[in-house]
N, C-alpha and C positions, 0 to 999 in steps of 0.2 A: 738839984739833978746838975750834975756836969753838963759842961758845954760839949763833951765828947760824946757824950751820950745824946745830947740833942740832935746833934748831926747824923747821928747811927741811925736813930729812930726816923729821923726825914729821910733818910738813904732809903731805908728799908720799904719807908711810905711811897716814894716816888715809883721805887721797883715795882711795888705792887700794882699801884694804877699803870704803870706800863704795860703789864702782863695782863690786867684786864682789858685793857683797850684794843691787844694784839688777838685776844682772843674772839673780840667783840666784833672785830672788822668785818664790814659785808664784802661778799665773795664778788668776784668780777663779772659783770652782764656780759651774756651772749648777744652780740650785736642783733639785732632782729633782722629778718628776710623777708622782703615785699613778695608774696606770692598774685597769681591772676586766679580768677576765680575758677577756671576750670581745674586748678590746679589743688583746690583746697580741698580738704578731707570732706568725702560725703557723708550724709546721715545715714548710720549703718539699719538694716532690716530689724526693727526691737523687735518683731515676731518671731520670724525663724532666720538669723544672719546665715546659715548655712544653705538655706532650700536654692535651688536654681531655679529659674525662669519657666513658662511655662512651652517657649519653646524648645528651649534646651531637655527638658523633660520627654517634649514629644518626640525628637531627634533620638534622644538615649533608646526607649519604649522601641521607637520603628527599628532600631539598629538590632537591639536584642532581638524582638521577632525574627527580623530576615534571616539572623545569624542562624537562630533556633530552625526556621524554617527550611534552609540549604543544607544544615548536617543532619535534620531528619529526610530530606530527599535524597539525599545522597547517602544514608544510610540502607533506606527504602531500596533503592538502585541497585548497592552493592549487594544487597541480601538478595534482591531477587534474580541479579545475573548470575550469581554464584549457584543459586536454586538451579539456573536453567543449565548451567553447564555442568554440573553435576547430579545427574539423575538417579533416582536410588535403585534397588533391585526389584524385579519384576516379575508375576507368575509364571510359571513354565507351560507351555503347551500343553492343554487338557484334550486327551483322545475322547472324553466325554461329552465334550461341549461342542457346538456348531461349528463349520468354517465357513467365513464368510470372506470371499475372492473379491476384491476389487480393483479393476480395471482403469488406472488414469491417476495422476496426481495434480490435477486441475482443481476450477473453483468449487464444484461439486464433490468430487472425492475428496479434498481436504477439508472442507466443512463436515462431512460426512466422518473421517477420521477424528477429526476435533472434538465431536459431539458424542461418538458412539462409547459406549459402557463395555471394554473388552473385559471385562469379569464375566459376560455371558459368554463368550464368543471367543475362537480362536478366529485371528485376523490376519490374509495374507495380501499384500499389495505389490501388485504389478504395474511397472510403467515404465515407458523405454528415458524417463530423465528423474532423477532420485530429487527433487525437489519440488519446491509449488512456485509458480512464477507472480505478482502480483502484476496483472497484466494492464491497467488502467495507467498504470506509469511508463509502459514500457517505449512510447515516442518520447518521453526525457532523456531514455538511454541513446537514443540516435544521434543525439547532437551533445553529449557527454553533460546534460544538465546533472544526470545521475548517473551512478555506477552500475553496471549490471547484477552484482554483486549483492548491491543493496536490497534489492526488491525480488530477491530469491529468499526462500527457506527450504532449508533441505528437511527432506521428508521425515529422516529421521531425528530429526530436534522436535518434532511431534510426536511419534511413535515411541521413543526412549522414555515419554514421561506417562505413558498410559498403565492402567494398573497390569495386564497381563500383556507378553511379550507377543509385538506384531512384527511379522516377516516382511520385511522390504526386500524385493527384488528389483533390480535394473535391467529389465529386459522389454521385450517386444512383442505384445501378444500376435497368435501368429494364429489362432483360431479357437473357436467357441462351440462345445459340442455339448447342444441344449440336451439332446435325448441321454447321454450318459452323464451328463452334469460335470464335465472336465473342461478346461482351458489349457491350451498349449502356448508355452511361448518360448523365443529364441534370444539369445545372449545377443545384444545389437553392438557390443563393444567391439574396437580395435582391435583388443587381446583378449583371445578367447582361451575358455582351459580345455579340459579334455570332455567336460559337460556343456552341452551349448543349446539343448534344447529340454524341454522339462514339459511335463503332464501337471497339472493338478487339479484334484478333484475338489468339489465345493460342495456346499448346503444350499448356500444362497451366494448369488451372483450381483455386484453393485457395478453394473455398466457405465463407466463415465470416461470414455477415451475422448472425448470432444470431435471437432469437425476440424478440417481441411479446407483451405482459401479454394473457392470457387473461381475456375478461370473462365466459365461459360464456351469452353470450348473455341476461344480466339486463341487462333495460331503464334506463336512466339512470346506467350506472358510466362510458362514456365524455365523457357530459356534465357529470359531476358530481364524480366521485372525481379523486384525484392520483393517479398514477401514482409509482412510486421504482425506475426504473430507469436512466435517464439524467442528465445534470448537471444540463439544467432542470427535470427534474421536482424536485429537491433544491431548486433555486432556489425554484420555485412553490409548495413546501410550506411553504418558510420565509415568504415574502411572504404567504400564506395564512394562517399560524397567527399573525404580527404582526397580521394586520389582524383575526383574530378578538380577540383579546386588548384591543386599543386600541379596536374596537368596544365591549366588554364594559365596560372602563372609562368609556365615554362618559356623562355628566351624563344623568340622567332613563331610564337604560334599565330596563326591566322586570325584574325578579327573572327571570321566567321565561326571558326572553329572555338572559340573563347563563347563566344553565344551561347553554343550549344552546349559546350560541357559546363555551363553553368545554368544551363535549364533544367530543373528540378519540376517533376511532374509526379503528381500524386493523381491516383485514380481511384474514386471515392470517395463520397461526400458525408458517411458516416462520422461519428466521433474521433475511430482511429485516423481516417484521413484527415480530418478537420486539426486534428491537436498537433499532430504531425505537422501540417502545414504551420501552424503557429510555434511549434518548437522552432521550426528550420527557420522563421522570420526573427525570431528571437536572437537565433545564433549568427545570422547576418549581421542584424541591428546592434546587438552587444557586444561581438569579437572579430567578424569579418571585418569589420569596418577599421576597428585598430590594428589588426596583424597582415591583412591585405587587403591596404586600401586601393593598390593600384585595380583592383579587379572585383572589389566589393558592392561598388555601383551596378555593375553589369549582372549580377546574380538575380537568377529572376524563378520564381514560384508560380506553377500553374496547379489549380483543383481541377477535375474532372470528373462531371458528376453527370449519370445516365436520367438522374429523376429531374423536374424543375426546380427542386432546390435543396440544397444543402440541409444536411439534420431533420429528416424528417418527422424524428421522433419527438421533436419540440416542438412550443407554442410557435405561431407566427411570428410574432414581436422578436422572438429571439432567434428566429432565422433571419430575420430582418436586419439585427442587429450584428449577427454575426458577418452578415454579408458587406455591411458597412465599416466594418471594420477591418474585414481583409480589403475591401478597396480602398483604405485607409492605409492600409500597409502594402500596398502595391503588391497583392496577391490574385491573380485573373483566377476567377470561377467561371469555368465553363460548363453551365448546366445544360439538360436536355440534348448532351452531345454522348454518344457510344462509341466506345473504341472498338474497332473492326479487325484491327493487325498492328502487331507489335514487332517490331524490325531491333537489330543491333544499336541504332542511331536514332530510330524517330518511330513513332506512332501513326496510324491510322485511325483518322476519326469522322462519324459523321455528325456534322454540327446539327443546332436547331432547324436551319433552313433545308435537310436532307442533301447539305453537300460535303463531299469526301475533299477530306485535304490531312496532310501530312503535318504533323508536329517534332522535330527536332527534339531532343533531349538528353543531359548525361547521365540525369539519375531516375529512375522509375519505379514508383513506391506505390503495390498494388495492393488496395488494401479495402475490399470489396468483399461481398457475402460469403459463406461458409458452404461446404457441400460435405456428403456422408464419406466416412472413410469407407477403405477398402473392408478392413474388418467388418464395419458397421452393415455394408452390403451384402458380404456373404453373412451376418447372421439374419438378415432378411429373407435371405434365399433360402433357408432353412424352416422360414415360418411364412408362406406363400398366402396362405389362405387367413391370416390375421394382420402380416405386414405390406401394405398396400401404397404406403406414403414413400414419395420418393425422397424425401429431404431428410428422413429420419425414422428412428424406431417410433412407434405407436406404444403408447402406453395408456394405464386407466387412472382413474383418480386418486390410485395409492402408487403411482408411478411403477408398478406392475408391467412390463413387458408383454403385450397380446400376444399370445400361443403359446410362452414358456412357461415353463412352472419355477416360481424361485427364482425368477431371473428380474432386476430392476435396473431400470434406465435412468439417470439424472444428467444435464446440461445440455451441451450444442449438440449430442449426437441424438438426443428425443426430436421429435414430432408432435409439440404441443401448440395451444393457442399462445403462447409467452412467446415472447423476443429472446433470441439466443444472447442474453446477456449474462455477465460476472453475477448478478444481483440474483436471477430468478435460479441458477445453478446452486447457489449458495444457498439460499432457502430450501431447493431440493434436497442437498444434503442433508441439512440439519434434520430436515423434515424426517428424512429415511432413516436416519440414524435413531430417531426417536420412537419410529414406528418399530424398528427393528428392537428398544428397550421393553416395548408394550408388548412386542410377539414373546420375548423370554421371559416376560411376568405372564403373559397368559400360557406358556408351556410349563414354568411350575407349579401355578396352580391347577392345571389340567392333571399334573402329578399328585400333588396333594390331595386331590380330590379322589384320585382313582386310590391313594393309600389310606384312606377315611372311608371308602365307602365299603373298602376290602376287610377292615377293621372293627371286630365286633362291638370294641369298646369306645368305638366311636359316637359321640352324640349328634342327635338329629340339629340342633340348630348350629353346631359348627358345622356340617354339613351344608346347611344351608348358608351359611355364613360364606362358604367358600366358595357356592355355585354362583351366588350373587357377585362375587369379587372377580371370577372367571368372565361372569357376562359383561362385565363392566371392560374390562380388559381384552375381552374379544371386539367389542365395537372400537373398530380403528377409524378416527375420524381422515377426513378426504384433504387432498392437498389445497392448500389456498394459497395462491401468491399475494404478498402485501408488495405494492410498488413503493419503493421511497424515494423515488425521484428521480432525475437525470442530471447528469453533469459534463459539462466539456470545456477543456482550456482552450481559446483563441487564439491565443500570442499577446504580446504587449503587457505582460502580467494581467489579462482580461479573461473574464469565467462567465460562463452563462449557467445558470441552473432552474430548474424547471421541475417546480416541490409540489406534492398534494398538499393544500392547505384547504379541511373543512369538505365542502364539496367540489371544489374546485381545484385551481393550480395557482402555486404562487411562482411568478417569472422573475428574473434578476438576473441582471449581467452588471460587469465592471469590474475596478479594481476590490472593493470589497468582496463582491462573488469569489475572486479570485483568490483572497485569504481561506471564505468559507472552503474553497474548492480545495485546497490544501488540507486544511485542517479536518478536513473529511476523510480526504484517503489517507494521512496519517494516521487517522483513529481506525481506520479499515485493516489497516497492514495486521498482521497476524502474529506478530511478535515485537517486544518491546529492543529485541536487537534491531530489526528491521527499523523502526521508527528513530533510532537511534540513527543508524547508520544514513536515512532520505535526509533528516534534518543535518547532519554533518556534511552531507552533500549539497545539500541550498545553501548552507554558510560558505562554503568552500568557495561556490560561482558567485555568491553574493561577495565575496573578499579579494579573490583572485582572479573570477571569471574562469570560462570555459577552456580546457586543455584544447589545443589545435594541432597536437604532435599525432602522426599517423602509426597506430600499432602495426 
């Protein structure tokens, strides 16, 4: 081998070794970083790496259930309100059906209308007001806790959902002719048309005109006192209340006159008077202190009651609790005190010691008992042999007016063994509606039996079956009142409840009872519309307070 070849072979081997070393060169090492223990990667859940914890799963489930519940409730609410606002077609007046005329739109009449099956009758409603008033919450309207529109339900909102058309006339009954079975009523609105007086015949009359406030012949009551029975009464009290407050705040007013203007006197220690006194205290404590601080502490509330104690229908311990609450709230309670006269600026009373004295006032609210209306007294005069009660119409165990054929009476216009309360009138209205349904069934069975007996092809067993059904329908049960308890609000977010429990009563008072009082009245309201409006008013007062502007 020549020298040149040796050199060439040596160079090729060196180049090959250099190439081999370059391919086998290790890569540069990444410098290691030091980590804290908390930053170190944690071991994964080898059983189910994507499964969340129990707490997270519970929150997710709760959220889904809540969302579904809200959407469902909203859907039901929307569907129900739409259905209520869009009543369907009704059956027309049927001359072959008997006509029931209902006088009034209070508790008894409205409960009757809500329950009656109009497919069996033609129904006519005559009332001086075209709505139903939820009277237990009326004291809340006087101070702005509730708006008056929230506790009234137009009568047509109820009658338009009945199977057969119900005629509703806003008019005042002028007379009832029981001999000719007619009712004469007149238009009592400010705007009158060509026809202002109408006479309506009836087959059955449901007399539910209620009663009016009793003044006991005391002079000056009608002229100077404010009653608390109708919607316009609450509006009048609210207007006068704000008048007294603003007049007392007027510059230059004498101190004695300020004390008179800010003295609110309530006559009557029943539920209405007690609840108004409680609502008035709440208005003073929660709103007047904020907006009228210069005179709020001078406002005084006095409750006058002729009996030895307030709320005589409640248990003794609840009476004592109410009186102690009023004392704590600085509401004066004058028991065994009789009003003898009412003037423009003061009342004359006879106290427990038989001493006569004058009590100055700015606002006087008269919340005493009831007395029969003139229409009721005129009706009783037509039946002198059977009607001898002064306080109202005497009725039998089926609520039929004694001495008058096909006339029934419910509510405060009757003289029964029961107290004149909304609870009694409501149960009477429901009972009477069911009685009329049974009467309609009896009339159908009588017609069916007559047809079968005149049919030569009728089977004897079919006739016997109809006779038995007719005998059952002819047995109309007597009215039985079921007392569900008594409730009253006494102010400072406290209420009392006297409820039947087993063979005795369960008495309760305080803030927990106040929540029960609210829920009980809320459930008693006749429509979802009223419930929604009342809850909205309560929320508005809780957030913004009561309105102190004068309408």
